[in-house]
N, C-alpha and C positions, 0 to 999 in steps of 0.2 A: 348514087355511086356506091358500090359495095366495098368491103374492106380490101379485097384483092386489087381493085382498081385504084383505090386510094394509096395502097402501098406502092403500086407501080408508078403513080404520079410522083410520090415523094422520092422514089429511087431515081427517077428521071431528073427531077429538080436537083437532087444532090449531085448526080453525075454532071449535069450542066454547070453547076457551081464549081465543081472540081476542074472542069475543062476551062472555065473562065479564069480561075486562079492560076492554072498552069500557063495560060496564054499571057496573063499579066506578068507572070514571072519571066517568060521568054522575051517580052517586049519592054522590060525594065529600062534599057538604054533610052527608049523613046518616051516612056511614061514617067521617068524619074522625077521630072519637074512638076508633074501633076499629082504625085503621091500625097502631097499635103491635103488634097481635096477628097481623098478617099475616107470613108467612114472607119471608125476604130475597129468595128467587127471584121471588116474586110482586110484591114492591115494585119490584124491578128491571124487571120486565115492564110495570108500570103507569106508571113514570116518563115514557116517551116520549109518553104519551097525555094527560098533565095539562096544564092551562093554567098560566101562570106563577104565578097566585095559589096554587094547591094545590101546585105544584112547590116553591115556597118553603116552604110550611107543612109539607110532608112531610119536609123536610130533617132535622130532629132524629131522626125515626123511622128514616130511611134511614141516618144515621150510626150510630145505635144498633145497627142490623142489619148494619153493615159494608158498606153499599152507598154508593158514591160517585155524586153527581149531576154530577160534572165533565164527563163525556162529553155529557150532555144539554145542559148550558149551553153547551158549546163548539159543539155542533151548531146551537143557536139563534143563537149569535154569527155563525157562518158564513152562516146564512140571512139575518141582518140586514145583514151587511157582505159583499155579493156579491163585491167586488173583493179580499177578503182571501185571500191564498194563501201568505203567508210562514209559516215554521215557527220557533217561538221556540227560542232556545238554552237557555232555562231552563224547568224544569217549572212549569206553571201549576196551582195548586190549584183544587179545586172552588169554594171561596169566592171566589177571584180571577176565575174564569170567570163566576160568578154576578154579581159586582159589575160586570164589564165589560159583560156582556150587558144587565143591567137599566139601567145608566147610558146605554148606547146607545139602548135602547128608550125611555127618557125623552125624549131629544133628538128622536128620530124622531116621537114622539107630539106633543111640544110644537110641532114645526115643521109638523105636519099631513101628514107623509110616511109615516105608518104604514099598512099594509094589514091590515085586520081579517079577512082570509080565511085566516089562519094558525090551526092548531089550538091553538097555545099562547096565543092571544088570544081563544078562544071564550068567550062569555058575559061579556065585559069591555067596559066603555065607555071612552071617552077619559079621562074624569076618574078612573075607577078605576085605569086603568093609570098615570096620573101620580101618584096617591096611593100606589100600591104601589111604584113605582120611585124616587120622590123620595128616600127614605131611603138609597138606594144611590148617589146622585150625589155624588161627591167633587170632580169637575172639571166645572163648568158652562160649556158653550160657548154663548154667546149669539149664534148666527148665524141664528136663525129670523126670519121676518117679524115686524115690530113688532106687528101686530095679534094674533099668536099669543102673543107674550111678554106683552102687556098683560093677557091673560086671567088671569095669575097673581095679579093684584090684585083679581079679581072675588070676590064672596061665595062662590061655589062652590069656587074654587081657592085661596082665601087660606090654608086649612090646608096646602096643598101648598107655598106660599111659606114658611110657618112651618117646615115640615120642611126645606126647602132652607137656611133660615137656620141651622139646627142642624147640618147635615151637610156643606154645601159648603165646601171648603177653598181651592179655586182657581177663578177665573173667567177664561175666555178670551173676549175681546171683539174682534170683527173690525171692525165698522162703528160706530165710536163717534159719528160724526156723527148717526146715527139717534136718539141720545138727545136731540138738540137740535132735531129737526124739529118744526114746528108740529103740535100734537095728540099728540105722543109724550112729553109730560112724565111720563106714568105709567111709562115705561121708566126714567126717571131716578129715580123714586120706588122702583121695584123694585131698581134698582142700589144705591140708598142703603140700603134695607132689608138687602140681602145684605152690604154692606160694613160698615155702622155698627151694625146690630143682629144680624148674623150672625157666623159663624165664619171668614169668608174672610180669609186671610192672604197668599195668593199671587194675583197679578194678571198676566195676559198680554194686552197690547194690541198688535194688529197693524194693518197698513195705515195707518200714520201717524195715531195717535190724535188726536182733536180737541183743540186746544190748551186749550180751556176745561175739558174733563174732566181732562186731564193736570195742569192747574194745580190743580184741586180735589183730586185725589188726592195730589199732592206736598205740598199744604198740610197733609195729615192728620198728618204726623209733626212738625209744629212744636211745640216746647216753650216757646220764648220768645214767648208769645202776648200780643198787646195787645188789650184789650177795648174794644168800642164803648160809648160813654156810654149809660147806661140809657135816657135820654129818646130818643136817636136809635134805640136798639134797638126801643123800643115803636113809634115812628113807622115804622121799617122793616118790622116785623111787620104792623102795621095796613095799611100801603100795599100790601104784597105779598098780603095776604089779599083785597084788593079788586082785584087784578090790575093794579096800576100798576107802572111801572118803578121799581126801587130807585134808579136813577141820578137820578131826579127828586126824590128825598127828601133824599139826602145829596150833598154836593159830591164830585166825582170823587176828589179827593185825600184825602177823609176816610173813604172806605168801607173800614173795616177788614175784612180778609178777602177783598178783591177784588184779583186781579192784573190790572192794567190793561195791555192789549196795544194798543199805539199803532196809528194808521192805517197802512195799506199794509204795507210791509216794514220800517218803522222798529222798532228794538228798544225794549224798555222802558228808561226812564231808570234811573240807578243807584239813586236813592232808592227807587223802586218795587220794584226787584229785591231789595233787601236788607231791606225792611220785613218783620218777622215777621207771621204771619197767624193770624187766628182766624175761622173761618167763622161768620157770623151764623146764628142758629138761628131758623127760621121755625115758629111754632106753628100748624100746620094741623090740629090735632086736631079742632076744630069743623067743619072742612071734610070730615072723613072720612065723616060720616054724611049729608052734604048733597049734593043735586043729582048723584046718581050717573048715570053714562052708561049706555048700553044694555048694556054688558058688566059693569057694577058697578064700574068703575074710578074712582079718584079723579079729580076734574076737573082739567084742565090748568091752571086758574087757581091751583092750589095751589103752583105753582112759577113763578118769574119770572126771565126774562132778556130782554135786548133787543138783539139784534145789528142793526147798521146796515150800510150798503152796503159800505164797505171797513174798517169798524171792528167788532171783536168785543169785546163787554164782557160778561163772565160774572160773575154774583154767586154765589159758592159758598154753599151752604146746608146746614143740617142740619134737616130737617123733623121736627117732633114728630108721631109717627105714632100716638100713643095718644089716647084720648078724655079722659083725666084731665089732660091738659096737661103731663105730665112731660117733662123735657128728654131729647132723644135722646142716646144715647151716640155716641162717635166711634170708629170702628174703626181698627185699625192694620194697615198693609200691611207685611209682613216681606219679601216677595219680589216684585220688579217686573221684568217682561220687556217692553221697549219696542222697537217697530220704528217709527222716527220719520224724518221728513224732517230732513236735517242742520241746517236753519235752526232747528228746534225745540230743538236742543241748546243753542245759544247764547242763544236767546230765552226758553226756558222751563225746561229741565232744569237747566242750570248755575246760573241765579239762585235756583232754589228748593231745589236739592240741599243746601246747607249746613244747612238746618233739618230735614232728614229723618233725625233721629237714631234713629228706630225701624226704619229700613230695614236689613235684614240681607243681602239679596242684590239686586244690580242687574245686569241683562243688557241692554245697550244696543246695538241694531243699527239700521242704516239701509238703505233701499233703494238709496241712493247712498253712495259712499265718504265717510267723515267726514274733513274736511280738517284740516290741522295746527292752524290757529288755533282751531278748535272743540275739538279734543282738548286743547290747552294750556289753553283756558278751562275745560274740564271738570276738568283737573288742579287748577287754582286753586280751583275750587269744592269738589273733594274734599279739598283741603288744609284749607279752612275747616271742613268737616264733621268731619274727623279731629282737629282741634284742640279739638273739643267733647268733654268727658269722657263725655258720654252717648251718643256715637256707637256704633252697633251693627253697622255694615257690615263684613262679613267676606268676602263673595263678590262679585267684580266681573268682568264680561265686557264687552269692547268690540270691536266689529268692524263693518265693515271700515274701517281707517284708511288714508287717503291722505296720506302725509307724506314730506317730504324727509329727515326724521330717520330714522336706522336704527331698526328695531323694538326693538333692545336698548337704544337710548338712550331711546326712549319708555317702555320698561319701567322704566328707572331713574327717569324723571320720576314715573311713577305710584307706584312703591314708596316713594320718598322722601316723597311727599305722603301716602301711605297705609301707614305702616310696620306697622300691625297687621292688615293683610289676611291672611286664611287661604288664600284661593283667588283666582287671577287668570288670566283668559284674554284674550289680545290677538291680534287678527288684523290684518295689514297688507297693503295692496295696492301693487303697483309703481307708481312715478311715471315715466311715459314721457317727459314733457317737464318737466324740472326748471327751475323759475323761479329767476332770480338773486335773492339777498336774504340777509339775515342769518339764520344758522342758530343757534337757541338752543342754547347749550352744555349738555351733559348734567350734571346735578348729581351730584357724587360723594359717596356716603355716607361718614360718618366711620368711622374704623377701628373704633371701639367701638360702632358702631350695628349692630344686628341686625334682620333682618326676621322676622316671624312666619309667613311664607309656608309652607304645607304642600302646596299643589297649584298647579302652574304649567303653562299651555298657551300656546304661541306658534306662530302661523302666519307664516312669513317670506314676503316679497314676491317670491320666486323671482329674486332678484338676489344678487350677491356681498355677503355680510353679514359684518361684523366681529363675531366672537363674544367679543371680550375683555370687553365690558360684561356679556354673559351669564355669563361666568365670574365676574365681580365680584359679580353678583347671587347666584349659587349659593354663593359663598364666604360671603355674609352671610345665607344662608337655611339654617341648620343643621338646621331642623326639617322640611325638605322631604321628603315621602314619595312624591309623584307628579310626574313630569316628562313633558310631551307636546310634542314638537317636530315641526313640519310644514313641508316645503318648503325644506329646506337642500340646495341643489344644488351649490354651489361653496364648501363650507366648507374644503376642502383639509386641510392638516395641523392647522389650528386646531380643526377638528371632531374629528379623532382625538385631539388633546391634551385636548379637553374631555371626551370619552368616557372616556379613560384616567384622568382625574383625578376623575371622579364619585365613586368609592368613598371618596376622601379628603375631597372637598368636602361631600358629602352622605351620610354613613354610614347615615342612617335611610331612604334611598330604597328604596321597596318596589315601585314601578311605573314602568317606563320604556317610553314609546311613541314610536317614531320612524316617521313616515309621510311618504312621498315625500322621503326623505332618502338621499342618495347615499353608501352605505357601501362602494362598490367599492374605495376606496383606504384603508379603515380596518380591514382584517381583523385585524391584530395588536392594535389598540386595542380592538376588540370582544371579542376573546378575553381580553384583560387585564381588561376590565370584568367579564365573566362570572366570571372566576376569583377576583375580589377583592371582589365585592359580595354583598349579601344580598337580591337582587331576588326578588320573588314573582310578578311579572307582567312578561313581556318581550313587546313588541309591535313587530315589524319588518314594516311593511307597505309594499310597493313601494319597497324599499331597494336593489335591484339587487345583491343579495348574491353572486350567482354570475357577475356580468358579466365579471370578469377572472380567473375560475378556469379553469385548464387541466385540472385533474383533481381528483377528490374529496379527494386528500391535501393539496391546496393550502389548503383552508379547511374543507370539510365535515366531514372526520374530526375535526380538532381542535375544530371548532365543536360537534359532538355530544358529544365528550368533556367540553368545558367546561360544556355544559348538564347533563350527568349529574352533574358535580361540584358544581353549584349546587343544594344540597339544599333550599334554601328555595323553589325554583321550583315554581309550581302552575299557571300559565297561560302558554302560548306561542303567539304569533300570527306566522305566516310567510306571510300571504296576499300575492298579487301579486308573487312573487319568481321566477316561471318556474322552479320546481324541476323540473318534468317528471319524467324518470326518476330524478333524484337523490333523489326521495322515499324510495327504498328505503334510503338511508343513515340516514334518521330511524328506521328500524326498529331500529337499534342502541341507541336511547334506553333500551330496557328490558332490555338484555342485561347480562351480567357481574355482578360482585359488588355494584356500586352502581348499580342501575337508577334512572332518573328517577322522581320521584313526582308528575309533573304530572297535573293533572286535566282540563285543557282544551288541545286542540291544534287550531289553525285552519290548515288547508291549502287554503282556498278560493282560487279563481282562480289556479291554479299550472300550468295546462296538463298536469295529471296524466292520463295515458292509462290505459285499462283494464289493460294488461299491467303497467305500473308499480305500479298499485294492487294487483294480484294478488300480485306479489312482496312488496310491503309487508305484505299480509295474511298471507302465509306466514311472514314474519319475526316478526310479532306472535304467530302461533300457536306458534312455537318459544320465544318470550320474552314471555309474557303481560304486559300492562300492569297497573298497580294497579287494583283495582275502582273503578268510577265514572268512568272516563275518557270524555270526549266528544271526538269528532273531527268537524270541519266539512269536508266535501268538496264543498260547493256550487260552482257555476260552473266545474267542470272538465269537459272533453269526454269524459265517461264514456259518452256515447251512441254513440261511434265503434265500439264492439264490445259490445253489450248482454249477450251471453252470457258473455264474460270478466268484465265488470263484475259480473254477478250472482254469479259464482264468488268474486270478491274480497269482495263484500259478505257472502256466506254465511260466509266465514272471519272477517270482522271483527265481525259483529253479536253473536256470543256473547261477544266480548271487550270491547266498548265500545258506547257510544251514538253513533249516526251521524246527522249532518245532511246529507241529500242533497236533490237537486231534480231536476226533469225538464228541465233546461236543454238547449236544442237548439243545439249548437255549429255545426251545418251551415248554419243560417240567420242567423247573426250573426257579426260580427267582434269581439264584445266580449271574447272570450278573448284575442285578440291585443292589442287596444287596452289592456286592463287591465294588461298586463305589459310594455308598451313603455317 
């Protein structure tokens, strides 16, 4: 048999195999029970042809045969997310790829943006896709058009909503005002089902959430609740069942559970701000089976609010969603991320915060800088919250703050108000035109007072900062394990003193991250820190490490020696420090009798040229790093000499896992800007 005949035979065999695989795929409903008997090689060939229904169902058999579905789910993810080009620095398992893919598919289907011409969606309807993917949705992003979301309350998709109630842990909501538009009450019903009947504990509200919704959410964690008289409650339920305004039933000052937001820009009066809340419960069970709309949704009359021209009056509620008239539960929000207008902080967040005893994590950000008065008002509210023994808040993030007070002084204000915080992140913006006026003095903690702080992140406003108060905080935070400082440009000798004293102030510190911090004048203090600490993660990003170095012996050699001597070090980030050819010095990390044990080395954005990388690779060939090392080489101009770059990568790939990209340094100035 000649070569031509042999080739024809191989082609026919391949074609026959392809036909068999497609036939097996089409007959999966019949063959599903026998799939366990198929050889691993055949299962591997079948996987790319299956729709998501059978791809998920074949998973146990594939695992049993030692076949991973991760590559298939990853390919589906890339098909769904066309703009996705990044490479993860961590390994993603098959289960994680499946969850990411099916969660994304759920959102695309719900929003009506799915294309059914994909082979992995063959023979599947919109409702079947939602039913299949709903159990994989952990983070529900409600960005779809209201008419699509409302379908979740229809008879056909109500089982999908029930599945979401059991599985969704976090809701991301962009346009909260949509919940209050005429005819959209069913969206509020769905939101209520997920929060009060479901497993949602984390909530992310962006684009300045509607004050009415924010009020309702923050009322959830009130423990000192006052009850509406039973007679008024019955009148309230009856009236709302008939679509009347609750404000016409009860006097404004007597509506327990309603936060009254005054006309125009006036804030709530003090009595209304500090009144404890209980949401009136509306029994709409009898409405559930009556007068369905064309989509099967509950009628909008089941929910009642009445906004007027310049006045917004929202009656929080807890609808009874069952037909037997049982009382609805009240969910608890443990984590809340808010992007609000600064006016909402003083008018809504601060007044309601003292009653949010179940809240464990609060991240507060604004489209505009938060002014000093609002921050200090927030501090007072936090102080009241932390005076309550039931307070659960341990994680707080605030940014960006516009204040005449130094950021370290604001830090002291917050920590003295919240001494049991475990994690605090504070971002400050520069004040360009400082107004004259009284500056609130920083509270000084008592000598015997300690903070429970374990993680601290501070972004400085890029002005000269007094670091004495930061030293004071660190001295009283003996449990600190992670410190992240951003934007210290003019710390001078005080920054050096702070770094040198860290091992003594915080002996338990494991992670130190300095970003956009000028270390050009602190070389000796950096070396002292590395020689005396037990750090596991060192992150020096854009720290101008080599700015005043005349030769490698000035800093780089002792720096590498100190890193090798730090036996606890596992992760080292040196991105955006313009290492360039000096990268070859880092090749000595793994030489000698005491080589470094680091597992992650980030050298991205360092203007490393192919020649320097090749020399670095040769050094690692002579002194192999420990198994499992990952090196990030992204955003370096390795395209300047592709041939030399490939030589360097051939040397490095057998020794470590590499993160590279196709960055085109000739068409962008990003490599220069990133290290300026």
